[in-house]
PANUDREN-221252 format. One record per residue (C-alpha): residue in three letters; x, y, z. Coordinates in steps of 0.25 Angstrom, whole numbers, padded with zeros to 4 digits, always signed. Layout:
alaXYZ/...
This chain:
met+0014+0022-0132/lys+0028+0018-0132/asn+0031+0003-0132/tyr+0040+0003-0119/ser+0041-0013-0115/arg+0043-0026-0122/arg+0029-0029-0118/asn+0022-0019-0128/ile+0013-0015-0117/leu+0005-0003-0122/lys-0004+0006-0116/thr-0020+0007-0119/gly-0031+0015-0114/thr-0039+0003-0110/val-0049+0005-0097/leu-0044-0003-0086/ala-0050-0009-0074/ala-0058+0000-0064/gly-0048+0008-0055/thr-0036+0008-0066/ala-0043+0014-0077/gly-0034+0026-0083/ile-0021+0022-0075/gly-0012+0021-0087/thr-0003+0010-0091/ser+0006+0007-0102/ala-0001-0007-0104/arg-0008-0013-0115/lys-0022-0019-0111/val-0025-0033-0119/ala-0037-0039-0112/ala-0048-0032-0103/ala-0055-0045-0098/asp-0054-0049-0084/arg-0047-0062-0082/ala-0041-0061-0096/gly-0039-0076-0096/thr-0033-0083-0108/lys-0037-0073-0118/tyr-0024-0066-0118/asn-0015-0076-0112/trp-0002-0071-0119/gly+0003-0085-0118/his-0001-0089-0103/thr-0013-0098-0101/glu-0012-0101-0086/asp-0015-0089-0076/phe-0002-0083-0070/gly-0009-0084-0056/thr-0011-0099-0058/gln+0003-0101-0063/tyr+0008-0094-0051/tyr-0001-0103-0042/arg+0003-0115-0049/arg+0018-0113-0050/met+0020-0107-0036/thr+0013-0120-0030/asp+0021-0129-0039/ile+0034-0123-0032/leu+0028-0125-0018/val+0024-0139-0022/lys+0038-0143-0026/val+0043-0139-0012/arg+0032-0148-0006/gln+0036-0160-0015/asn+0050-0159-0015/glu+0057-0152-0003/met+0049-0156+0010/asn+0059-0167+0014/leu+0071-0157+0012/ile+0062-0147+0020/gly+0059-0157+0031/asp+0075-0160+0032/leu+0079-0145+0032/thr+0068-0140+0043/ser+0073-0152+0052/arg+0088-0147+0050/met+0083-0133+0053/ala+0076-0137+0066/asp+0088-0145+0070/ala+0097-0133+0068/ile+0087-0124+0075/lys+0088-0134+0087/ser+0102-0134+0087/gly+0103-0119+0088/asn+0108-0117+0073/glu+0102-0106+0065/val+0092-0108+0055/trp+0089-0098+0043/leu+0078-0099+0033/gln+0082-0087+0023/ala+0077-0094+0010/gly+0068-0082+0006/glu+0075-0074-0005/gly+0065-0065-0012/his+0055-0055-0008/met+0046-0062+0002/gly+0057-0067+0010/arg+0061-0053+0013/phe+0050-0054+0023/glu+0045-0067+0024/asn+0058-0072+0031/asp+0055-0063+0043/glu+0056-0071+0055/thr+0046-0061+0062/leu+0035-0065+0053/pro+0023-0072+0060/gly+0023-0087+0057/asn+0038-0088+0057/pro+0042-0097+0069/arg+0056-0090+0070/val+0064-0104+0071/ile+0071-0103+0057/arg+0078-0089+0055/ser+0075-0080+0044/leu+0075-0065+0041/lys+0069-0057+0029/met+0077-0059+0018/his+0082-0045+0016/glu+0087-0046+0031/trp+0094-0059+0028/asn+0100-0055+0015/arg+0106-0043+0021/asn+0114-0050+0031/glu+0114-0064+0025/lys+0130-0065+0024/glu+0130-0062+0039/arg+0120-0072+0043/val+0124-0083+0035/ala+0139-0082+0040/arg+0134-0083+0054/leu+0127-0097+0051/lys+0134-0109+0056/lys+0135-0124+0054/gly+0122-0130+0058/asp+0114-0118+0054/val+0104-0119+0042/leu+0101-0108+0031/met+0090-0109+0021/thr+0093-0099+0010/asn+0091-0095-0004/his+0105-0088-0005/val+0118-0093-0011/thr+0130-0085-0005/gly+0144-0088+0000/glu+0139-0086+0014/ile+0129-0096+0013/arg+0139-0106+0007/ala+0148-0104+0018/ala+0137-0106+0028/arg+0134-0120+0022/asp+0149-0124+0022/arg+0150-0121+0036/gly+0139-0130+0040/val+0125-0121+0038/tyr+0115-0129+0032/val+0111-0121+0020/ile+0097-0124+0013/gly+0096-0118+0000/val+0083-0114-0007/pro+0083-0109-0021/val+0076-0096-0024/asn+0076-0090-0038/tyr+0083-0077-0032/val+0095-0085-0030/asp+0104-0093-0040/asn+0103-0108-0038/glu+0103-0121-0045/trp+0089-0120-0050/thr+0091-0108-0057/pro+0097-0107-0072/arg+0110-0101-0071/gly+0111-0086-0075/phe+0097-0084-0072/val+0100-0078-0057/asn+0110-0070-0052/pro+0122-0079-0048/asn+0125-0082-0033/val+0139-0080-0028/asn+0149-0089-0035/asp+0137-0094-0043/trp+0133-0103-0032/leu+0119-0110-0032/leu+0111-0114-0021/gly+0117-0127-0019/asp+0131-0121-0017/val+0127-0115-0004/ser+0116-0124+0002/ser+0117-0137+0010/val+0103-0141+0003/ile+0093-0135-0006/leu+0078-0134-0004/gln+0071-0131-0017/ser+0061-0120-0017/tyr+0057-0123-0031/ile+0057-0108-0035/pro+0059-0106-0049/tyr+0072-0098-0053/his+0063-0088-0061/gln+0055-0085-0050/gly+0042-0081-0057/ile+0032-0093-0060/val+0022-0087-0069/asp+0024-0087-0084/cys+0020-0074-0090/pro+0022-0074-0105/glu+0022-0059-0105/val+0034-0059-0096/pro+0043-0069-0102/glu+0055-0065-0096/met+0052-0071-0082/lys+0041-0079-0076/ile+0033-0070-0066/cys+0027-0070-0052/pro+0038-0075-0041/ser+0038-0088-0033/ser+0050-0088-0025/ala+0044-0083-0011/asn+0033-0093-0010/ser+0042-0105-0011/leu+0052-0099-0001/tyr+0043-0095+0009/ser+0035-0109+0009/leu+0049-0114+0012/tyr+0051-0104+0022/trp+0039-0107+0030/met+0040-0122+0028/phe+0053-0121+0035/gln+0049-0112+0046/cys+0037-0121+0050/glu+0044-0134+0049/val+0056-0130+0057/ala+0048-0123+0067/his+0040-0136+0069/lys+0052-0145+0070/leu+0058-0137+0080/lys+0046-0139+0089/asp+0042-0154+0086/asn+0053-0164+0087/asn+0044-0174+0081/ala+0041-0164+0068/gln+0040-0171+0055/his+0050-0171+0044/ile+0041-0162+0036/asp+0028-0155+0042/lys+0027-0140+0044/ser+0034-0137+0031/ala+0024-0146+0023/val+0013-0139+0030/val+0017-0126+0026/leu+0019-0129+0011/asp+0007-0137+0010/thr-0001-0126+0017/ile+0004-0115+0007/leu+0001-0124-0005/glu-0013-0127+0000/arg-0016-0113+0002/ile-0010-0108-0011/his-0018-0118-0018/glu-0031-0115-0010/ala-0029-0099-0012/phe-0026-0100-0027/his-0037-0111-0031/arg-0049-0104-0022/gln-0045-0089-0027/lys-0039-0091-0040/asp-0051-0086-0048/tyr-0054-0075-0038/met-0039-0070-0039/phe-0038-0072-0054/asp-0051-0064-0056/phe-0046-0052-0049/ala-0032-0052-0056/pro-0038-0045-0068/glu-0042-0033-0059/val-0028-0032-0054/ala-0022-0034-0068/lys-0030-0023-0074/arg-0027-0013-0063/ile-0012-0015-0065/gly-0014-0014-0079/gly-0022-0001-0078/gly-0010+0005-0069/ala-0013+0001-0055/his-0001-0003-0046/tyr+0000-0016-0039/his+0004-0017-0024/val+0006-0028-0015/thr+0007-0028+0001/ser+0008-0039+0011/asp+0008-0040+0026/his+0022-0043+0028/pro+0030-0039+0015/gly+0033-0054+0010/val+0022-0055-0001/gln+0023-0040-0004/glu+0039-0041-0006/glu+0036-0053-0014/ser+0027-0046-0024/asn+0036-0034-0024/arg+0048-0033-0034/val+0049-0047-0035/ala+0056-0055-0046/met+0046-0059-0056/gly+0035-0051-0050/pro+0028-0039-0056/met+0034-0026-0055/ile+0022-0019-0051/thr+0020-0024-0037/asn+0022-0012-0027/ala+0029-0005-0038/trp+0021+0008-0035/arg+0021+0007-0020/glu+0032+0012-0010/ile+0036+0002-0002/ile+0047-0001+0008/arg+0056-0012+0003/phe+0062-0023+0013/asp+0074-0015+0013/gly+0069-0002+0017/val+0069+0004+0003/lys+0056+0011-0002/val+0052+0006-0016/gly+0039+0010-0024/glu+0033+0023-0027/asp+0021+0022-0017/asp+0010+0024-0028/met-0001+0016-0024/lys-0013+0021-0029/lys-0028+0018-0033/gly-0032+0007-0041/asp-0019-0001-0037/val-0019-0016-0034/his-0014-0020-0020/leu-0012-0034-0017/leu-0012-0037-0001/ala-0006-0050+0005/thr-0007-0053+0019/ile-0003-0065+0028/glu-0011-0061+0041/pro-0026-0059+0039/asp-0031-0044+0039/ser-0015-0040+0040/gln-0016-0025+0045/lys-0005-0022+0035/ile-0013-0027+0023/leu-0026-0021+0028/glu-0020-0007+0028/glu-0015-0009+0015/ala-0028-0014+0010/lys-0035-0002+0016/lys-0025+0007+0009/ala-0028+0000-0004/lys-0043+0001-0004/glu-0041+0016-0001/met-0033+0018-0014/asp-0045+0008-0021/met-0034-0002-0025/phe-0037-0017-0029/ile-0033-0024-0017/val-0029-0039-0018/ser-0027-0046-0005/ile-0020-0059-0001/ala-0023-0063+0013/pro-0029-0073+0023/gly-0044-0076+0020/asn-0047-0071+0033/ser-0042-0056+0031/phe-0056-0051+0032/gln-0053-0036+0032/leu-0042-0036+0020/arg-0054-0044+0012/gln-0062-0032+0013/tyr-0051-0023+0006/ser-0048-0033-0005/asp-0052-0033-0019/val-0047-0047-0019/phe-0044-0055-0008/ile-0035-0068-0009/asp-0035-0078+0002/asn-0021-0084+0005/met-0028-0095+0013/asn-0019-0092+0025/pro-0028-0088+0036/glu-0019-0090+0047/gly-0010-0079+0042/ser+0005-0080+0047/gly+0004-0093+0056/leu+0003-0106+0047/met+0005-0117+0058/glu+0005-0121+0072/ile+0019-0126+0077/lys+0020-0132+0090/glu+0027-0122+0100/tyr+0026-0110+0092/asp+0017-0099+0097/gln+0012-0094+0083/lys+0009-0102+0071/val+0021-0104+0062/gly+0022-0102+0046/cys+0017-0091+0037/ile+0013-0095+0023/gly+0004-0082+0021/ser+0016-0075+0013/ile+0017-0087+0003/leu+0002-0088+0001/asn+0000-0072-0002/asn+0013-0072-0010/thr+0008-0084-0019/leu-0006-0078-0020/met+0000-0064-0023/trp+0007-0070-0035/ile-0004-0078-0039/phe-0013-0066-0040/thr-0002-0057-0046/ala+0001-0068-0057/gln-0013-0068-0061/phe-0016-0052-0061/ile-0002-0052-0070/asp-0009-0062-0079/glu-0021-0054-0081/met-0012-0042-0084/val-0004-0048-0095/arg-0016-0055-0101/arg-0020-0040-0102/gly-0006-0036-0108/trp-0001-0029-0095/ile+0012-0035-0094/pro+0019-0032-0080/trp+0034-0031-0078/phe+0039-0040-0068/trp+0053-0041-0060/leu+0064-0050-0064/gly+0072-0052-0052/tyr+0085-0046-0050/tyr+0091-0059-0046/gln+0089-0064-0060/val+0100-0061-0070/gly+0095-0049-0077/gly+0084-0046-0068/lys+0088-0033-0062/glu+0090-0028-0076/tyr+0077-0033-0081/asp+0070-0026-0070/leu+0077-0013-0072/ala+0074-0013-0087/val+0058-0017-0085/arg+0056-0008-0074/pro+0053+0006-0083/phe+0043-0002-0091/phe+0036-0007-0078/leu+0035+0007-0073/lys+0029+0013-0086/gln+0019+0001-0087/gly+0015+0001-0073/phe+0016-0014-0071/
């Protein structure tokens, strides 16, 4: 067969895992053992899933160690601004999950800091920023002339670095430049570090030397989002609130639950990763659905994420455009992620997947008893309360929601690990290089035909 890619991936007639045999690919199978281990390590000695866990928690630990005093100052400023009748906007959610996680109507949102779905904010950002006045507060990832003008007229602008927007921590020329070649400090009153690496991915895959794989930005940005929402909500209701209180509870809870979920279930997750790898290597498609679209969006067409996710599934994009080919089929893999126990939307997807004899991986609260019955792999996100994280005086409902962060982190740990198992077998997936990166769009357009021919 023609050698059509630089990876020299060739077809063999090897019989694959049950449910995928006979589905042709153009891949060369290297090893057949479950948990390929280090026999075919291709230059890497640490499991990709472990890499993702370790490096993602390192990012959040840096926030905990270095940024809490500033977070205390900023949340106090926000609470004072709201009490004085000023507007406070928290729109530092650039990326995929932010298209939905910023939604004020989501359960757990105390609705004290203004935020919109990111695509809604981006559509009218110039007009909204132009309306901000002296004493208002804007927390943002963006670098624009309108934001600089707002800062200069007295709006307090909190800049948060993200890989999608050129900033002081990105090598010059790596990301598409901002207007006037400005960086974050050129438009901000203060910068709050997110510790998101400029390269976005945090897993080193020797077989894909042009990028680090598996993205990190959403987990950091939305930890900050819920830290601010909960801290400001508390300070608005309690005049004796401590300088740092609920924000620390949010971040500590996220770190504790990620740690517990990973260490309790690592062997279980990693033992099932080969089954997913072999199915995809044998021609199965890979789909991801979440109960609100945050995690689904984060896994789908994201920079440094695999091209296979939802590639053969008709979905309606956030802007209403239909994408995909609606080709979900028998033997595929479907990962389901839910914040609420036994979410009705996810149960319906699980039933359909089971009827199609798909391999079902679920990430959900442990008390999702119905979903467990449909799942081939059930990963407990250690978040039994669902959307409501904590009680705050004078709020009718619990405030804060860390379910998407936990689900997203576990989804990427599991994804990283089945990719590890794929590459150890010689099945090298193709990945998206972000359009925000110089040359990213050209790269994606160039490799897309190879992905479509290979199938992963």
